[in-house]
ROSE-4610 file (N, C-alpha, C; in Angstrom, 1 decimal, always signed):
// ROSE-4610
residu = [M/M/M/N/N/N/K/K/K/L/L/L/L/L/L/L/L/L/M/M/M/S/S/S/H/H/H/L/L/L/I/I/I/F/F/F/S/S/S/L/L/L/S/S/S/G/G/G/W/W/W/A/A/A/Q/Q/Q/N/N/N/K/K/K/I/I/I/A/A/A/L/L/L/D/D/D/Y/Y/Y/F/F/F/N/N/N/K/K/K/G/G/G/V/V/V/K/K/K/K/K/K/S/S/S/E/E/E/V/V/V/G/G/G/N/N/N/S/S/S/S/S/S/G/G/G/S/S/S/I/I/I/V/V/V/E/E/E/Y/Y/Y/T/T/T/N/N/N/A/A/A/L/L/L/K/K/K/E/E/E/E/E/E/P/P/P/F/F/F/F/F/F/T/T/T/G/G/G/A/A/A/Y/Y/Y/L/L/L/S/S/S/R/R/R/A/A/A/L/L/L/E/E/E/K/K/K/I/I/I/K/K/K/I/I/I/K/K/K/D/D/D/W/W/W/K/K/K/S/S/S/A/A/A/K/K/K/D/D/D/T/T/T/F/F/F/F/F/F/N/N/N/I/I/I/W/W/W/K/K/K/F/F/F/R/R/R/I/I/I/R/R/R]
num = [1/1/1/2/2/2/3/3/3/4/4/4/5/5/5/6/6/6/7/7/7/8/8/8/9/9/9/10/10/10/11/11/11/12/12/12/13/13/13/14/14/14/15/15/15/16/16/16/17/17/17/18/18/18/19/19/19/20/20/20/21/21/21/22/22/22/23/23/23/24/24/24/25/25/25/26/26/26/27/27/27/28/28/28/29/29/29/30/30/30/31/31/31/32/32/32/33/33/33/34/34/34/35/35/35/36/36/36/37/37/37/38/38/38/39/39/39/40/40/40/41/41/41/42/42/42/43/43/43/44/44/44/45/45/45/46/46/46/47/47/47/48/48/48/49/49/49/50/50/50/51/51/51/52/52/52/53/53/53/54/54/54/55/55/55/56/56/56/57/57/57/58/58/58/59/59/59/60/60/60/61/61/61/62/62/62/63/63/63/64/64/64/65/65/65/66/66/66/67/67/67/68/68/68/69/69/69/70/70/70/71/71/71/72/72/72/73/73/73/74/74/74/75/75/75/76/76/76/77/77/77/78/78/78/79/79/79/80/80/80/81/81/81/82/82/82/83/83/83/84/84/84/85/85/85/86/86/86/87/87/87/88/88/88/89/89/89]
x = [+44.6/+45.2/+46.5/+46.5/+47.7/+48.9/+48.6/+49.7/+50.2/+49.3/+49.6/+50.5/+50.1/+50.8/+52.2/+52.4/+53.7/+54.5/+54.0/+54.7/+55.2/+54.4/+54.7/+55.8/+55.7/+56.8/+58.1/+58.1/+59.4/+60.0/+59.1/+59.5/+60.1/+59.4/+59.9/+61.0/+61.1/+62.2/+63.6/+63.6/+64.9/+65.2/+64.3/+64.5/+64.3/+63.7/+63.4/+63.3/+64.2/+64.1/+64.7/+64.2/+64.6/+66.0/+66.8/+68.1/+68.0/+66.9/+66.6/+66.0/+66.6/+66.1/+64.7/+64.5/+63.2/+62.1/+62.4/+61.4/+61.1/+62.2/+62.0/+61.2/+61.4/+60.6/+59.1/+58.8/+57.4/+56.8/+57.6/+57.2/+56.8/+57.7/+57.4/+56.2/+56.0/+54.8/+53.5/+53.7/+52.6/+52.3/+53.3/+53.1/+52.4/+52.8/+52.2/+50.7/+50.4/+49.0/+48.2/+48.8/+48.1/+47.8/+48.7/+48.6/+47.4/+47.0/+45.9/+44.6/+44.7/+43.5/+43.3/+44.2/+44.1/+44.6/+43.8/+44.3/+44.5/+43.6/+43.8/+45.1/+45.3/+46.6/+47.8/+47.7/+48.9/+49.2/+48.1/+48.3/+49.0/+48.6/+49.3/+50.8/+51.1/+52.5/+53.3/+52.7/+53.4/+53.6/+52.6/+52.8/+53.9/+54.0/+55.1/+56.4/+56.5/+57.7/+58.1/+57.1/+57.4/+57.8/+57.4/+57.8/+59.3/+59.7/+61.1/+62.0/+61.4/+62.2/+61.3/+61.2/+60.3/+60.4/+61.5/+61.6/+61.5/+60.9/+60.7/+59.6/+60.0/+59.0/+58.1/+58.7/+57.9/+56.8/+57.1/+56.0/+54.9/+55.3/+54.2/+53.3/+54.0/+53.2/+52.3/+52.9/+52.1/+50.9/+51.2/+50.1/+49.0/+49.4/+48.4/+47.6/+48.2/+47.5/+46.5/+46.9/+46.0/+44.8/+45.0/+43.9/+43.0/+43.5/+42.7/+41.8/+42.4/+41.6/+40.4/+40.5/+39.4/+38.6/+38.9/+38.2/+38.3/+39.4/+39.7/+40.5/+39.8/+40.3/+41.2/+40.6/+41.4/+42.7/+42.6/+43.9/+44.9/+44.4/+45.3/+45.9/+45.2/+45.7/+46.7/+46.5/+47.4/+48.7/+48.6/+49.8/+50.6/+49.9/+50.7/+51.4/+50.7/+51.3/+52.6/+52.6/+53.8/+55.0/+54.7/+55.7/+56.4/+55.6/+56.1/+56.8/+56.3/+56.9/+58.3/+58.6/+59.9/+60.8/+60.2/+60.9/+61.4/+60.7/+61.0/+62.2/+62.4/+63.6/+64.9]
y = [-123.3/-123.8/-124.6/-125.3/-126.1/-125.1/-124.0/-123.0/-122.4/-122.2/-121.6/-122.6/-123.9/-124.9/-125.1/-125.1/-125.2/-124.0/-122.8/-121.6/-121.6/-122.0/-122.0/-123.0/-124.2/-125.2/-124.6/-123.9/-123.3/-122.2/-121.4/-120.3/-120.9/-121.8/-122.3/-123.3/-123.9/-124.8/-124.1/-122.9/-122.1/-121.8/-121.8/-121.3/-122.4/-123.5/-124.4/-125.8/-126.3/-127.6/-128.6/-129.8/-130.9/-131.4/-131.6/-132.2/-133.7/-134.1/-135.5/-136.2/-137.3/-138.0/-138.7/-139.2/-139.8/-138.7/-137.5/-136.4/-136.0/-136.0/-135.6/-136.7/-138.0/-139.0/-138.9/-138.6/-138.4/-137.2/-136.1/-134.9/-135.3/-136.0/-136.3/-137.2/-138.1/-138.9/-138.0/-137.0/-136.1/-135.3/-134.8/-134.1/-135.0/-136.2/-137.2/-137.4/-137.5/-137.7/-136.4/-135.3/-134.0/-133.9/-134.3/-134.2/-135.0/-136.1/-136.9/-136.6/-135.5/-135.1/-135.7/-136.4/-137.1/-136.2/-135.2/-134.2/-134.8/-135.7/-136.3/-137.2/-137.9/-138.7/-137.8/-136.7/-135.9/-135.2/-134.8/-134.2/-135.2/-136.5/-137.5/-137.6/-137.5/-137.6/-136.4/-135.2/-134.0/-134.0/-134.5/-134.6/-135.6/-136.7/-137.6/-137.0/-136.2/-135.4/-134.5/-133.9/-132.9/-133.6/-134.9/-135.7/-136.0/-136.2/-136.5/-135.2/-134.1/-132.9/-131.7/-131.3/-130.4/-129.0/-128.6/-127.3/-127.3/-128.2/-128.4/-127.5/-126.2/-125.2/-125.6/-126.2/-126.6/-127.6/-128.5/-129.4/-128.7/-127.7/-127.0/-126.2/-125.6/-124.8/-125.7/-126.8/-127.8/-128.4/-128.7/-129.2/-128.1/-126.9/-125.8/-125.6/-125.7/-125.5/-126.7/-127.9/-129.0/-128.8/-128.3/-128.1/-127.0/-126.0/-125.0/-125.7/-126.6/-127.4/-128.1/-128.6/-129.4/-128.5/-127.2/-126.1/-126.3/-126.8/-126.9/-125.6/-124.5/-123.2/-123.0/-123.4/-123.3/-124.0/-125.2/-126.0/-125.4/-124.9/-124.3/-123.1/-122.3/-121.1/-121.5/-122.5/-122.9/-123.4/-124.1/-124.6/-123.4/-122.4/-121.2/-120.5/-120.5/-119.9/-120.6/-121.9/-122.7/-122.3/-122.0/-121.6/-120.3/-119.3/-118.0/-118.1/-119.0/-119.2/-119.6/-120.5/-121.0/-120.0/-119.2/-118.2/-117.1/-116.8/-115.7/-116.0/-117.2/-117.6/-117.2]
z = [+24.9/+26.2/+25.9/+24.8/+24.4/+24.2/+23.5/+23.3/+24.6/+25.5/+26.8/+27.6/+27.5/+28.2/+27.6/+26.3/+25.7/+26.0/+25.9/+26.2/+27.7/+28.6/+30.0/+30.3/+29.6/+29.7/+29.3/+28.2/+27.7/+28.6/+29.1/+30.0/+31.3/+31.9/+33.2/+33.0/+31.9/+31.7/+31.8/+31.5/+31.6/+33.1/+34.0/+35.3/+36.4/+36.1/+37.2/+36.8/+35.9/+35.4/+36.4/+36.3/+37.3/+36.9/+38.0/+37.8/+38.1/+38.7/+39.1/+37.9/+37.4/+36.3/+36.6/+37.8/+38.1/+38.0/+38.6/+38.5/+37.1/+36.3/+34.9/+34.1/+34.5/+33.9/+34.2/+35.5/+35.9/+35.1/+35.0/+34.4/+32.9/+32.2/+30.8/+30.7/+31.6/+31.6/+31.7/+32.6/+32.8/+31.5/+30.8/+29.6/+28.6/+28.4/+27.5/+27.8/+29.1/+29.5/+29.2/+29.5/+29.2/+27.7/+26.9/+25.4/+24.9/+25.6/+25.2/+26.0/+26.8/+27.5/+28.8/+29.4/+30.7/+31.8/+32.1/+33.1/+34.5/+34.9/+36.3/+36.3/+35.2/+35.2/+35.2/+34.4/+34.4/+35.7/+36.4/+37.8/+38.7/+38.6/+39.4/+39.1/+37.8/+37.4/+37.8/+37.7/+38.1/+39.6/+40.4/+41.8/+42.2/+41.4/+41.7/+41.4/+40.3/+40.0/+41.2/+41.8/+42.9/+44.1/+44.3/+45.5/+45.3/+44.1/+43.8/+43.9/+43.4/+43.3/+43.7/+45.0/+45.5/+44.9/+44.3/+43.7/+42.2/+41.6/+40.2/+39.7/+39.4/+39.0/+37.8/+36.8/+35.7/+36.0/+37.0/+37.4/+38.2/+39.0/+39.7/+38.6/+37.7/+36.7/+35.9/+35.4/+34.6/+35.4/+36.7/+37.5/+37.7/+37.9/+38.1/+36.8/+35.7/+34.4/+34.2/+34.6/+34.5/+35.4/+36.6/+37.5/+37.0/+36.3/+35.6/+34.6/+33.8/+32.8/+33.4/+34.6/+35.2/+36.2/+36.1/+36.9/+38.4/+38.8/+40.3/+40.6/+40.7/+40.8/+42.1/+43.3/+44.5/+44.5/+44.1/+44.0/+43.1/+41.9/+41.0/+41.6/+42.3/+42.9/+44.0/+44.8/+45.8/+45.1/+44.0/+43.3/+42.7/+42.2/+41.7/+42.8/+44.0/+45.2/+45.5/+45.4/+45.8/+44.8/+43.6/+42.7/+43.2/+43.5/+43.9/+45.3/+46.1/+47.5/+47.3/+46.4/+46.1/+45.4/+44.6/+43.8/+44.7/+45.8/+46.6/+47.5/+47.8/+48.7/+48.2]
């Protein structure tokens, strides 16, 4: 799962990275929490990043992957849907 998370961060960093420093700070806090196994804490940080920058694709992807880790399938699916909804526009 860690390799998948790292790879997805790299892929989406090229196409939907935050321009907002506050959003990026929240995102980085989320990554650090994820690295130590704090999925619920990282979800909160990714959500905060999205409040600051609603089109931050990397935060959506990371939040969805964390939701998969805690087996919150419906919420993960909804989060993935948000990524594609923004990409279609």
